[in-house]
C-alpha positions as CSV (number, residue, x, y, z in Angstrom):
1,X,16.4,7.5,-5.9
2,X,14.6,3.8,-3.7
3,X,11.5,2.4,-4.6
4,X,9.2,0.7,-2.4
5,X,7.2,-2.8,-3.6
6,X,3.9,-2.8,-1.8
7,X,1.6,-5.9,-1.8
8,X,-1.7,-6.6,-0.7
9,X,-2.0,-9.4,2.0
10,X,-5.4,-8.8,3.5
11,X,-8.2,-7.6,2.6
12,X,-10.0,-3.6,3.0
13,X,-13.4,-5.3,3.7
14,X,-14.8,-3.9,6.7
15,X,-11.9,-1.6,7.3
16,X,-12.4,2.1,7.4
17,X,-13.2,4.2,4.6
18,X,-9.8,5.9,5.0
19,X,-8.1,2.6,4.5
20,X,-10.1,1.4,1.5
21,X,-9.7,4.5,-0.2
22,X,-5.6,4.3,0.7
23,X,-5.7,1.1,-1.0
24,X,-7.1,2.2,-4.1
25,X,-4.7,5.3,-3.9
26,X,-1.6,3.1,-4.0
27,X,-3.2,0.7,-6.7
28,X,-4.4,-1.7,-4.8
29,X,-8.0,-3.9,-5.9
30,X,-7.2,-7.3,-4.4
31,X,-5.3,-9.5,-2.3
32,X,-2.3,-10.3,-4.1
33,X,-1.4,-7.2,-6.1
34,X,1.3,-6.0,-6.2
35,X,2.6,-2.1,-6.9
36,X,6.1,-0.8,-6.8
37,X,6.3,3.3,-6.2
38,X,9.2,5.8,-5.7
39,X,10.0,6.3,-2.2
40,X,8.7,10.1,-1.1
41,X,7.0,11.3,2.1
42,X,3.1,11.2,0.4
43,X,3.6,7.2,-0.5
44,X,5.6,6.3,3.1
45,X,2.0,8.4,4.2
46,X,0.0,6.2,2.5
47,X,2.1,3.2,3.8
48,X,1.4,4.1,6.9
49,X,-2.1,4.5,7.1
50,X,-2.4,0.7,6.3
51,X,0.6,-1.6,7.3
52,X,-1.9,-3.9,8.9
53,X,-3.2,-5.0,4.9
54,X,-0.3,-4.4,3.2
55,X,3.7,-5.8,3.1
56,X,6.3,-3.6,2.1
57,X,10.4,-4.0,0.4
58,X,12.6,-1.7,-0.4
59,X,13.9,-2.6,-4.3
60,X,16.5,-0.8,-6.4
């Protein structure tokens, strides 16, 4: 199964509450943090909520 490498590139400060909570749910706390998640519909939904704050790559 494919995996997604999610990197936080911008701060959640000043953003909407649900966007900050989405960053936390993904496990991102500060700029430069990287997490690798399974490519599932729930994760895709989170990624689509905050595309302006993160960078996403597919990894094997």
